[in-house]
C-alpha positions as CSV (number, residue, x, y, z in Angstrom):
1,F,16.1,17.2,-3.2
2,F,15.8,13.6,-2.5
3,T,14.1,11.3,-4.6
4,E,13.7,7.3,-4.8
5,S,14.4,6.9,-8.6
6,I,16.9,8.5,-11.5
7,V,14.7,9.5,-13.3
8,G,12.8,11.7,-11.1
9,A,16.3,13.5,-9.7
10,E,17.3,14.3,-13.1
11,A,14.1,15.7,-14.2
12,I,13.4,17.5,-11.3
13,C,17.8,19.0,-12.1
14,E,16.6,20.1,-15.4
15,E,13.3,21.9,-13.8
16,L,15.5,23.5,-11.4
17,N,18.1,24.5,-14.3
18,K,15.2,26.0,-16.2
19,A,14.1,28.0,-13.2
20,G,17.3,29.3,-13.0
21,V,18.4,27.3,-10.0
22,T,22.0,26.1,-10.7
23,A,21.2,22.2,-9.6
24,A,23.2,19.0,-10.3
25,T,22.0,15.5,-9.9
26,I,24.0,13.0,-7.7
27,H,23.1,8.7,-8.3
28,A,25.1,5.7,-8.6
29,G,25.1,6.0,-12.4
30,L,27.5,8.5,-12.2
31,S,31.7,7.8,-11.7
32,S,32.4,8.9,-8.3
33,K,34.7,12.0,-10.2
34,E,31.3,13.2,-11.0
35,R,29.6,13.2,-7.8
36,Q,32.9,14.9,-6.3
37,R,32.6,17.5,-9.0
38,A,28.8,18.2,-8.0
39,F,29.2,17.9,-4.2
40,L,32.3,20.1,-5.0
41,D,30.1,22.7,-7.1
42,F,27.8,22.5,-4.3
43,S,30.2,23.3,-1.2
44,D,31.6,25.9,-3.4
45,K,28.6,27.4,-4.1
46,R,28.9,27.0,-7.9
47,I,25.7,25.7,-8.0
48,Q,22.6,26.3,-5.7
49,A,20.9,22.8,-5.3
50,L,21.8,19.1,-5.5
51,T,19.3,16.2,-6.7
52,A,19.8,13.1,-5.3
53,V,18.7,9.6,-5.0
54,K,19.7,7.5,-2.2
55,V,23.2,7.7,-2.6
56,M,23.2,10.4,-0.8
57,D,21.5,9.5,2.2
58,E,24.4,8.2,4.3
59,G,28.3,9.0,4.5
60,V,27.9,12.6,2.8
61,D,27.7,15.3,5.1
62,V,26.5,19.1,3.3
63,P,27.0,21.3,6.5
64,E,25.9,24.4,5.0
65,A,22.9,23.2,2.9
66,D,19.9,24.7,4.9
67,L,16.8,23.2,2.9
68,A,16.4,19.4,2.2
69,V,13.1,18.9,-0.4
70,I,11.9,15.5,0.4
71,I,10.2,14.6,-3.2
72,S,9.3,11.1,-2.0
73,A,9.7,9.9,1.1
74,S,11.0,6.6,2.5
75,K,8.5,4.3,4.1
76,T,11.4,3.7,6.9
77,R,11.9,6.0,10.1
78,R,15.7,5.3,9.5
79,Q,16.7,6.0,6.2
80,M,14.3,9.5,6.5
81,I,16.6,10.4,9.3
82,Q,19.6,9.7,7.1
83,R,18.1,12.1,5.1
84,M,17.5,14.9,7.3
85,G,20.5,14.1,9.1
86,R,22.3,15.0,5.6
87,V,21.4,19.1,6.4
88,L,20.2,19.1,10.3
89,R,23.2,20.5,12.1
90,L,23.3,24.4,12.9
91,K,24.8,26.6,10.3
92,T,28.1,28.1,11.1
93,D,25.8,31.9,11.1
94,G,23.5,30.6,13.4
95,R,20.5,29.4,10.3
96,K,18.6,26.2,11.4
97,A,17.8,23.2,8.7
98,R,14.3,23.9,7.0
99,F,12.7,20.8,5.5
100,V,9.8,20.4,2.6
101,F,8.2,16.6,2.6
102,V,6.1,16.9,-0.9
103,F,3.1,14.1,-0.9
104,V,0.2,13.8,-2.6
105,A,-2.8,14.7,-0.1
106,E,-5.6,11.5,0.7
107,T,-2.6,9.1,-0.7
108,S,-0.4,6.6,1.2
109,E,2.0,9.0,1.6
110,D,-0.2,11.8,3.2
111,P,1.2,11.9,7.3
112,S,-2.8,12.8,7.9
113,R,-3.5,9.1,6.6
114,G,-0.9,7.5,9.0
115,A,2.5,7.7,6.5
116,H,5.3,8.2,8.3
117,D,3.6,7.8,11.9
118,E,6.7,6.5,13.4
119,F,8.4,9.5,12.8
120,W,6.0,12.3,11.5
121,N,5.2,13.4,15.1
122,E,9.1,13.0,16.3
123,V,9.9,15.7,13.5
124,L,7.0,17.8,14.6
125,D,7.7,18.0,18.4
126,I,11.2,19.4,17.4
127,A,10.2,21.9,14.7
128,T,9.9,25.5,14.8
129,A,7.4,25.6,12.6
130,S,5.3,23.6,10.7
131,R,2.4,24.6,7.9
132,K,0.7,22.1,5.1
133,F,0.4,24.1,1.8
134,D,-1.5,23.5,-1.3
135,I,0.1,23.5,-4.2
136,P,-0.5,26.0,-7.0
137,S,-2.7,28.0,-5.0
138,E,-0.1,28.6,-2.0
139,T,3.4,28.8,-4.0
140,K,3.8,32.2,-2.7
141,E,2.8,31.6,0.8
142,L,5.5,28.1,0.7
143,T,8.2,30.3,-0.8
144,K,7.7,33.1,2.3
145,F,7.6,30.0,4.5
146,L,10.9,29.0,3.5
147,D,12.6,31.7,3.1
148,P,15.3,32.0,6.0
149,K,15.1,35.6,6.7
150,S,11.6,36.3,6.8
151,K,10.0,36.7,10.2
152,D,7.0,35.0,9.8
């Protein structure tokens, strides 16, 4: 989960843990030992998710991660590509990466209103599938869409 603030990353981590998804937060306010421990726990599958601020945008490789959730999208094409690059590689078992871009409809973050124009169309051009969901009314549909085992 990529966010723009430490408060956001920590809040998402807390909610994930409450929901039974083991998670840790990574940000510049933690020691390098704490960040390394979180990466190791994720790599060794002791935790299921990482929430991060910009510290995970570059120079970090999470090759087996197959889902990235962009909570607060960057305004720059470069940063968005860096974030996507953390998980884009084909997985050893053939799984493809999946991305969720969370935005509030009809705001400056809404792609239908021109947000992320530089890069949004590039992403859609290479995407296997794309769909917009209204949350919370389409939560079940989103869950099914994100399931790597789903045929739909």
